[in-house]
N, CA, C and O atoms as a MOPAC input file, in Angstrom:
PM7 MOZYME 1SCF
protein

 N     -0.47200 1   -42.78000 1    -8.72100 1
 C      0.68200 1   -42.87500 1    -7.84200 1
 C      1.74900 1   -41.88600 1    -8.27300 1
 O      1.93600 1   -41.62600 1    -9.46200 1
 N      2.43000 1   -41.35100 1    -7.30500 1
 C      3.54600 1   -40.45400 1    -7.56700 1
 C      4.79500 1   -41.30700 1    -7.79100 1
 O      5.09700 1   -42.20700 1    -7.00800 1
 N      5.50300 1   -41.01000 1    -8.86300 1
 C      6.77400 1   -41.68900 1    -9.15000 1
 C      7.88900 1   -40.76000 1    -8.68300 1
 O      7.97600 1   -39.61700 1    -9.13100 1
 N      8.74000 1   -41.24800 1    -7.78700 1
 C      9.82000 1   -40.44300 1    -7.21900 1
 C     11.15400 1   -41.06200 1    -7.63100 1
 O     11.45300 1   -42.20800 1    -7.29500 1
 N     11.94700 1   -40.28400 1    -8.36400 1
 C     13.28000 1   -40.72300 1    -8.77500 1
 C     14.30100 1   -40.01100 1    -7.90400 1
 O     14.31000 1   -38.78400 1    -7.81100 1
 N     15.15800 1   -40.79400 1    -7.27000 1
 C     16.15000 1   -40.26000 1    -6.34400 1
 C     17.54600 1   -40.42200 1    -6.92800 1
 O     17.87900 1   -41.46200 1    -7.49700 1
 N     18.34900 1   -39.39200 1    -6.77900 1
 C     19.70200 1   -39.40800 1    -7.32100 1
 C     20.71800 1   -39.23300 1    -6.19000 1
 O     20.41300 1   -38.65300 1    -5.14800 1
 N     21.92200 1   -39.74000 1    -6.41500 1
 C     23.03900 1   -39.51800 1    -5.50200 1
 C     22.77000 1   -39.96400 1    -4.07900 1
 O     22.27400 1   -41.06400 1    -3.83700 1
 N     23.10600 1   -39.09300 1    -3.14300 1
 C     22.96500 1   -39.39900 1    -1.71600 1
 C     21.51900 1   -39.68700 1    -1.32800 1
 O     21.27400 1   -40.46700 1    -0.40800 1
 N     20.56500 1   -39.07600 1    -2.00800 1
 C     19.15900 1   -39.33000 1    -1.67800 1
 C     18.78900 1   -40.78800 1    -1.96400 1
 O     18.07300 1   -41.40700 1    -1.17800 1
 N     19.26500 1   -41.33200 1    -3.06800 1
 C     19.00800 1   -42.73900 1    -3.38100 1
 C     19.65800 1   -43.64600 1    -2.34000 1
 O     19.07500 1   -44.64500 1    -1.91900 1
 N     20.86100 1   -43.28900 1    -1.93600 1
 C     21.57100 1   -44.07200 1    -0.92300 1
 C     20.81100 1   -44.06500 1     0.40800 1
 O     20.61600 1   -45.11700 1     1.01700 1
 N     20.38600 1   -42.89200 1     0.85500 1
 C     19.68800 1   -42.77500 1     2.14600 1
 C     18.33000 1   -43.47800 1     2.13100 1
 O     17.93500 1   -44.08200 1     3.12800 1
 N     17.62300 1   -43.40300 1     1.01600 1
 C     16.30000 1   -44.02700 1     0.92400 1
 C     16.38500 1   -45.51000 1     0.59900 1
 O     15.40900 1   -46.24100 1     0.76600 1
 N     17.55400 1   -45.95700 1     0.13300 1
 C     17.72200 1   -47.36000 1    -0.21000 1
 C     17.07600 1   -47.75200 1    -1.53100 1
 O     16.82200 1   -48.93100 1    -1.77900 1
 N     16.80900 1   -46.75500 1    -2.38300 1
 C     16.19300 1   -47.03400 1    -3.68000 1
 C     16.42000 1   -45.85600 1    -4.61800 1
 O     16.54100 1   -44.71100 1    -4.18100 1
 N     16.47600 1   -46.15200 1    -5.90700 1
 C     16.60900 1   -45.08700 1    -6.90500 1
 C     15.24400 1   -44.58800 1    -7.38000 1
 O     15.11900 1   -43.47700 1    -7.89600 1
 N     14.23400 1   -45.42300 1    -7.19800 1
 C     12.89800 1   -45.04300 1    -7.63300 1
 C     11.86200 1   -45.62200 1    -6.67600 1
 O     11.95800 1   -46.77200 1    -6.24700 1
 N     10.87100 1   -44.79800 1    -6.35400 1
 C      9.79300 1   -45.20900 1    -5.45600 1
 C      8.46100 1   -44.81500 1    -6.07400 1
 O      8.38000 1   -43.83300 1    -6.81300 1
 N      7.43100 1   -45.56900 1    -5.77700 1
 C      6.06900 1   -45.25000 1    -6.19900 1
 C      5.25000 1   -45.08100 1    -4.92700 1
 O      5.18400 1   -45.98000 1    -4.08900 1
 N      4.62800 1   -43.91200 1    -4.79600 1
 C      3.95600 1   -43.55800 1    -3.54300 1
 C      2.50700 1   -43.17300 1    -3.82000 1
 O      2.22900 1   -42.36100 1    -4.70200 1
 N      1.59500 1   -43.75900 1    -3.06500 1
 C      0.18900 1   -43.36700 1    -3.13900 1
 C     -0.02000 1   -42.20400 1    -2.18100 1
 O      0.29600 1   -42.30700 1    -0.99600 1
 N     -0.54300 1   -41.11500 1    -2.68500 1
 C     -0.76200 1   -39.93400 1    -1.84600 1
 C     -1.98800 1   -40.10600 1    -0.96700 1
 O     -3.02600 1   -40.60400 1    -1.40300 1
 N     -1.84600 1   -39.68900 1     0.25800 1
 C     -2.96500 1   -39.64000 1     1.20100 1
 C     -3.19000 1   -38.16800 1     1.53400 1
 O     -2.58400 1   -37.64500 1     2.46900 1
 N     -4.04400 1   -37.50900 1     0.78900 1
 C     -4.29600 1   -36.09100 1     0.99700 1
 C     -3.26300 1   -35.23100 1     0.28000 1
 O     -2.39400 1   -35.73900 1    -0.43000 1
 N     -3.37400 1   -33.92000 1     0.47800 1
 C     -2.47000 1   -32.98500 1    -0.18100 1
 C     -1.13000 1   -32.92900 1     0.53900 1
 O     -1.06000 1   -32.96000 1     1.76700 1
 N     -0.06000 1   -32.84500 1    -0.26600 1
 C      1.28000 1   -32.74400 1     0.30000 1
 C      2.13500 1   -31.88100 1    -0.60600 1
 O      1.90500 1   -31.79300 1    -1.81200 1
 N      3.13100 1   -31.24300 1     0.00500 1
 C      4.13200 1   -30.54600 1    -0.78800 1
 C      5.25300 1   -31.53000 1    -1.10000 1
 O      5.33800 1   -32.60500 1    -0.50700 1
 N      6.10200 1   -31.14500 1    -2.03200 1
 C      7.25100 1   -31.98600 1    -2.37400 1
 C      8.09700 1   -32.23500 1    -1.12600 1
 O      8.46700 1   -33.37400 1    -0.84300 1
 N      8.40400 1   -31.17100 1    -0.38000 1
 C      9.22400 1   -31.33000 1     0.82600 1
 C      8.59400 1   -32.28300 1     1.82900 1
 O      9.29400 1   -33.11600 1     2.40400 1
 N      7.29300 1   -32.18000 1     2.05200 1
 C      6.61900 1   -33.08200 1     3.00100 1
 C      6.74900 1   -34.53100 1     2.56500 1
 O      7.03600 1   -35.40800 1     3.38000 1
 N      6.53700 1   -34.78200 1     1.28000 1
 C      6.64100 1   -36.14000 1     0.76200 1
 C      8.06700 1   -36.67700 1     0.88200 1
 O      8.27200 1   -37.81200 1     1.31200 1
 N      9.04400 1   -35.86400 1     0.50300 1
 C     10.43400 1   -36.32300 1     0.52600 1
 C     10.95500 1   -36.51500 1     1.94800 1
 O     11.81300 1   -37.36800 1     2.17700 1
 N     10.45500 1   -35.74300 1     2.89700 1
 C     10.84000 1   -35.95200 1     4.30700 1
 C     10.40100 1   -37.32300 1     4.78800 1
 O     11.08400 1   -37.93700 1     5.60700 1
 N      9.27100 1   -37.81400 1     4.29300 1
 C      8.78000 1   -39.13300 1     4.67900 1
 C      9.61200 1   -40.25800 1     4.05000 1
 O      9.73000 1   -41.34100 1     4.62200 1
 N     10.18100 1   -39.99700 1     2.88300 1
 C     10.88000 1   -41.03400 1     2.13400 1
 C     12.38900 1   -41.08000 1     2.35600 1
 O     13.00500 1   -42.14200 1     2.26100 1
 N     12.98700 1   -39.90800 1     2.65600 1
 C     14.44300 1   -39.81100 1     2.71000 1
 C     14.89400 1   -39.40900 1     4.11700 1
 O     14.64000 1   -38.28200 1     4.54300 1
 N     15.55500 1   -40.30900 1     4.83900 1
 C     16.10900 1   -39.93200 1     6.14200 1
 C     17.10700 1   -38.77600 1     5.96600 1
 O     17.87400 1   -38.75600 1     5.00300 1
 N     17.09400 1   -37.83300 1     6.88500 1
 C     18.03200 1   -36.70000 1     6.90200 1
 C     17.84400 1   -35.74500 1     5.71700 1
 O     18.75200 1   -34.98400 1     5.38400 1
 N     16.67600 1   -35.78600 1     5.08800 1
 C     16.39300 1   -34.93100 1     3.93100 1
 C     16.68300 1   -33.46200 1     4.21700 1
 O     17.26800 1   -32.77100 1     3.38300 1
 N     16.28000 1   -32.98300 1     5.38400 1
 C     16.44300 1   -31.56300 1     5.71800 1
 C     17.89400 1   -31.14100 1     5.92600 1
 O     18.18400 1   -29.94600 1     5.98400 1
 N     18.80600 1   -32.09900 1     6.04000 1
 C     20.22800 1   -31.75000 1     6.17900 1
 C     20.82000 1   -31.26100 1     4.86100 1
 O     21.89300 1   -30.65700 1     4.84900 1
 N     20.13200 1   -31.51600 1     3.75800 1
 C     20.60000 1   -31.06800 1     2.44500 1
 C     19.91300 1   -29.74500 1     2.10900 1
 O     18.73900 1   -29.71800 1     1.73800 1
 N     20.64900 1   -28.66800 1     2.24400 1
 C     20.05800 1   -27.35000 1     2.01100 1
 C     19.93900 1   -27.03700 1     0.52000 1
 O     19.01500 1   -26.33900 1     0.10500 1
 N     20.86500 1   -27.54800 1    -0.28000 1
 C     20.83400 1   -27.30300 1    -1.71700 1
 C     20.45400 1   -28.58100 1    -2.44100 1
 O     21.12200 1   -29.60700 1    -2.31700 1
 N     19.37300 1   -28.50200 1    -3.19600 1
 C     18.90100 1   -29.65700 1    -3.94700 1
 C     18.19900 1   -29.16800 1    -5.20600 1
 O     17.70800 1   -28.04000 1    -5.26400 1
 N     18.16200 1   -30.02400 1    -6.19800 1
 C     17.43900 1   -29.72400 1    -7.43000 1
 C     16.20300 1   -30.60700 1    -7.44300 1
 O     16.29200 1   -31.82700 1    -7.30400 1
 N     15.04800 1   -29.97500 1    -7.61200 1
 C     13.77200 1   -30.68900 1    -7.63800 1
 C     13.11400 1   -30.44100 1    -8.98800 1
 O     12.99900 1   -29.30200 1    -9.44100 1
 N     12.69200 1   -31.51100 1    -9.61400 1
 C     11.96800 1   -31.41900 1   -10.87800 1
 C     10.62100 1   -32.12300 1   -10.70600 1
 O     10.54700 1   -33.20800 1   -10.13100 1
 N      9.56200 1   -31.49400 1   -11.20800 1
 C      8.24900 1   -32.12700 1   -11.24000 1
 C      7.83400 1   -32.19500 1   -12.70300 1
 O      7.69700 1   -31.17000 1   -13.37000 1
 N      7.63600 1   -33.41300 1   -13.19000 1
 C      7.24600 1   -33.63200 1   -14.58600 1
 C      8.19500 1   -32.93200 1   -15.56200 1
 O      7.76900 1   -32.39200 1   -16.58300 1
 N      9.49200 1   -32.95200 1   -15.22600 1
 C     10.50600 1   -32.39100 1   -16.10500 1
 C     10.70600 1   -30.89600 1   -15.99900 1
 O     11.48000 1   -30.32200 1   -16.76600 1
 N     10.02400 1   -30.25200 1   -15.06400 1
 C     10.14600 1   -28.80200 1   -14.89900 1
 C     10.71100 1   -28.47700 1   -13.51800 1
 O     10.34900 1   -29.12700 1   -12.53700 1
 N     11.59600 1   -27.47600 1   -13.43100 1
 C     12.14000 1   -27.09100 1   -12.12200 1
 C     11.01400 1   -26.71200 1   -11.16200 1
 O     10.02500 1   -26.09400 1   -11.55500 1
 N     11.18600 1   -27.09300 1    -9.90100 1
 C     10.15900 1   -26.81400 1    -8.89400 1
 C     10.81600 1   -26.51100 1    -7.56100 1
 O     11.99700 1   -26.78700 1    -7.35000 1
 N     10.02800 1   -25.94100 1    -6.67200 1
 C     10.48700 1   -25.67800 1    -5.31000 1
 C      9.85500 1   -26.70200 1    -4.37400 1
 O      8.89700 1   -27.38700 1    -4.73100 1
 N     10.40800 1   -26.78900 1    -3.17900 1
 C      9.92400 1   -27.74500 1    -2.19200 1
 C      8.51400 1   -27.48500 1    -1.71000 1
 O      7.85700 1   -28.39000 1    -1.19500 1
 N      8.03600 1   -26.25100 1    -1.87200 1
 C      6.68600 1   -25.93600 1    -1.41000 1
 C      5.61700 1   -26.18100 1    -2.48300 1
 O      4.44300 1   -25.87400 1    -2.27300 1
 N      6.02600 1   -26.73400 1    -3.63000 1
 C      5.06300 1   -27.05900 1    -4.68400 1
 C      4.19000 1   -28.23200 1    -4.24500 1
 O      4.67500 1   -29.18200 1    -3.63000 1
 N      2.91600 1   -28.15700 1    -4.56300 1
 C      1.98800 1   -29.23100 1    -4.19900 1
 C      2.10300 1   -30.38100 1    -5.19100 1
 O      2.22900 1   -30.17000 1    -6.39700 1
 N      2.05700 1   -31.59400 1    -4.66500 1
 C      2.21200 1   -32.80300 1    -5.47200 1
 C      0.84400 1   -33.34200 1    -5.86600 1
 O     -0.07200 1   -33.40700 1    -5.04600 1
 N      0.71900 1   -33.73200 1    -7.14200 1
 C     -0.48500 1   -34.39200 1    -7.64800 1
 C     -0.20500 1   -35.89100 1    -7.72300 1
 O      0.95100 1   -36.30600 1    -7.80700 1
 N     -1.24600 1   -36.69000 1    -7.69300 1
 C     -1.07900 1   -38.14100 1    -7.66400 1
 C     -0.46200 1   -38.71300 1    -8.94400 1
 O      0.01800 1   -39.84700 1    -8.93600 1
 N     -0.46600 1   -37.96300 1   -10.02800 1
 C      0.08100 1   -38.45200 1   -11.29500 1
 C      1.46700 1   -37.87600 1   -11.60000 1
 O      1.99900 1   -38.11100 1   -12.68400 1
 N      2.05200 1   -37.13900 1   -10.68000 1
 C      3.33300 1   -36.46400 1   -10.91100 1
 C      4.51700 1   -37.42300 1   -10.87800 1
 O      4.48000 1   -38.48100 1   -10.24900 1
 N      5.57800 1   -37.00400 1   -11.58900 1
 C      6.87400 1   -37.64400 1   -11.47700 1
 C      7.82600 1   -36.61500 1   -10.88000 1
 O      7.99400 1   -35.52200 1   -11.42000 1
 N      8.44000 1   -36.97400 1    -9.77300 1
 C      9.36100 1   -36.07600 1    -9.07200 1
 C     10.76300 1   -36.65300 1    -9.18200 1
 O     10.97700 1   -37.84900 1    -8.98400 1
 N     11.70400 1   -35.79000 1    -9.49900 1
 C     13.11500 1   -36.17900 1    -9.50700 1
 C     13.83200 1   -35.21500 1    -8.56700 1
 O     13.65000 1   -34.00000 1    -8.65400 1
 N     14.63900 1   -35.76100 1    -7.67700 1
 C     15.35800 1   -34.91600 1    -6.73000 1
 C     16.81000 1   -35.36200 1    -6.65100 1
 O     17.11100 1   -36.55400 1    -6.58200 1
 N     17.71300 1   -34.36600 1    -6.66100 1
 C     19.13600 1   -34.65700 1    -6.57300 1
 C     19.81300 1   -33.60700 1    -5.71500 1
 O     19.46500 1   -32.42900 1    -5.77900 1
 N     20.79100 1   -34.03300 1    -4.90200 1
 C     21.52300 1   -33.06300 1    -4.10000 1
 C     22.48800 1   -32.28000 1    -4.99300 1
 O     22.98400 1   -32.79100 1    -5.99800 1
 N     22.73900 1   -31.04400 1    -4.60700 1
 C     23.72100 1   -30.22900 1    -5.31600 1
 C     25.06900 1   -30.45900 1    -4.66300 1
 O     25.22200 1   -30.28600 1    -3.45400 1
 N     26.03700 1   -30.84800 1    -5.46200 1
 C     27.37800 1   -31.09300 1    -4.96000 1
 C     28.26100 1   -29.89800 1    -5.29100 1
 O     28.15400 1   -29.30900 1    -6.36700 1
 N     29.12400 1   -29.55400 1    -4.36300 1
 C     30.04000 1   -28.45600 1    -4.62200 1
 C     31.41700 1   -28.83500 1    -4.07200 1
 O     31.55700 1   -29.73400 1    -3.24400 1
 N     32.35800 1   -28.16000 1    -4.53300 1
 C     33.71400 1   -28.44400 1    -4.07000 1
 C     34.72100 1   -27.83700 1    -5.02600 1
 O     34.36300 1   -27.20600 1    -6.02100 1
 N     35.96300 1   -28.03800 1    -4.71000 1
 C     36.94800 1   -27.40700 1    -5.57800 1
 C     38.15800 1   -28.27600 1    -5.76000 1
 O     39.09100 1   -27.89400 1    -6.46600 1

């Protein structure tokens, strides 16, 4: 199972800070997160980590991966 840790607004939108997802076929990080987080695509800047390493949304997810995603906040 994929362990997905959500931070900030992503946790709020998904209604959970952590989810466990069984993969059905191959998926990218973005595809998986679109299924879990309403309005995911509205966040253009985000930090994605797979197994503790920086990753992009087009990275393929393995069934044993841990994904952490957080929105990038900016302001002054």
